[in-house]
C-alpha positions as a Python dict, from the first residue, in 0.01 Angstrom:
ca = {
    (1, 'M'): (0, 0, 0),
    (2, 'F'): (1, -307, -224),
    (3, 'S'): (267, -149, -446),
    (4, 'L'): (483, -68, -145),
    (5, 'A'): (453, -429, -24),
    (6, 'W'): (547, -553, -371),
    (7, 'L'): (848, -320, -381),
    (8, 'L'): (967, -432, -38),
    (9, 'G'): (926, -792, -154),
    (10, 'L'): (1200, -729, -408),
    (11, 'V'): (1446, -656, -126),
    (12, 'V'): (1494, -1028, -53),
    (13, 'P'): (1455, -1203, -392),
    (14, 'G'): (1600, -1540, -286),
    (15, 'A'): (1410, -1583, 40),
    (16, 'P'): (1297, -1935, 127),
    (17, 'G'): (933, -2040, 93),
    (18, 'G'): (661, -1953, 340),
    (19, 'V'): (544, -1609, 440),
    (20, 'G'): (782, -1368, 271),
    (21, 'V'): (854, -1000, 290),
    (22, 'F'): (576, -919, 40),
    (23, 'E'): (312, -1112, 230),
    (24, 'A'): (416, -982, 572),
    (25, 'T'): (426, -622, 449),
    (26, 'A'): (89, -648, 275),
    (27, 'L'): (-66, -799, 586),
    (28, 'T'): (83, -534, 815),
    (29, 'L'): (-19, -240, 594),
    (30, 'L'): (-365, -361, 500),
    (31, 'E'): (-487, -534, 818),
    (32, 'Q'): (-629, -206, 952),
    (33, 'K'): (-868, -179, 654),
    (34, 'F'): (-933, -546, 576),
    (35, 'S'): (-940, -869, 772),
    (36, 'P'): (-622, -1079, 756),
    (37, 'G'): (-811, -1354, 572),
    (38, 'I'): (-910, -1120, 291),
    (39, 'V'): (-556, -980, 261),
    (40, 'L'): (-399, -1327, 252),
    (41, 'S'): (-660, -1445, 1),
    (42, 'G'): (-578, -1150, -223),
    (43, 'V'): (-205, -1218, -196),
    (44, 'A'): (-257, -1588, -271),
    (45, 'F'): (-472, -1503, -574),
    (46, 'Y'): (-204, -1258, -693),
    (47, 'R'): (61, -1530, -658),
    (48, 'L'): (-157, -1781, -846),
    (49, 'I'): (-217, -1542, -1137),
    (50, 'S'): (155, -1456, -1145),
    (51, 'V'): (260, -1823, -1163),
    (52, 'L'): (-4, -1902, -1427),
    (53, 'A'): (112, -1608, -1641),
    (54, 'E'): (473, -1724, -1623),
    (55, 'T'): (372, -2082, -1705),
    (56, 'F'): (163, -1967, -2000),
    (57, 'A'): (449, -1755, -2135),
    (58, 'A'): (694, -2044, -2096),
    (59, 'G'): (452, -2271, -2284),
    (60, 'L'): (421, -2022, -2567),
    (61, 'A'): (800, -1990, -2585),
    (62, 'L'): (833, -2369, -2599),
    (63, 'L'): (577, -2393, -2879),
    (64, 'E'): (750, -2115, -3070),
    (65, 'Q'): (1086, -2284, -3027),
    (66, 'K'): (956, -2611, -3175),
    (67, 'K'): (850, -2442, -3501),
}
């Protein structure tokens, strides 16, 4: 279900901030098994890890470029 939500999130790549397609789909598909708070916490944690990974990779690229 998470993978389906992620895939549907790619449908609208330039959507404005706020609750997007990925978040809405994940909440709709998973709310029957988990509480909305747990689903949204999981999505927020996923987003945090994703942003940190991109930031880390950009930092490494910057350091490599300065050599």
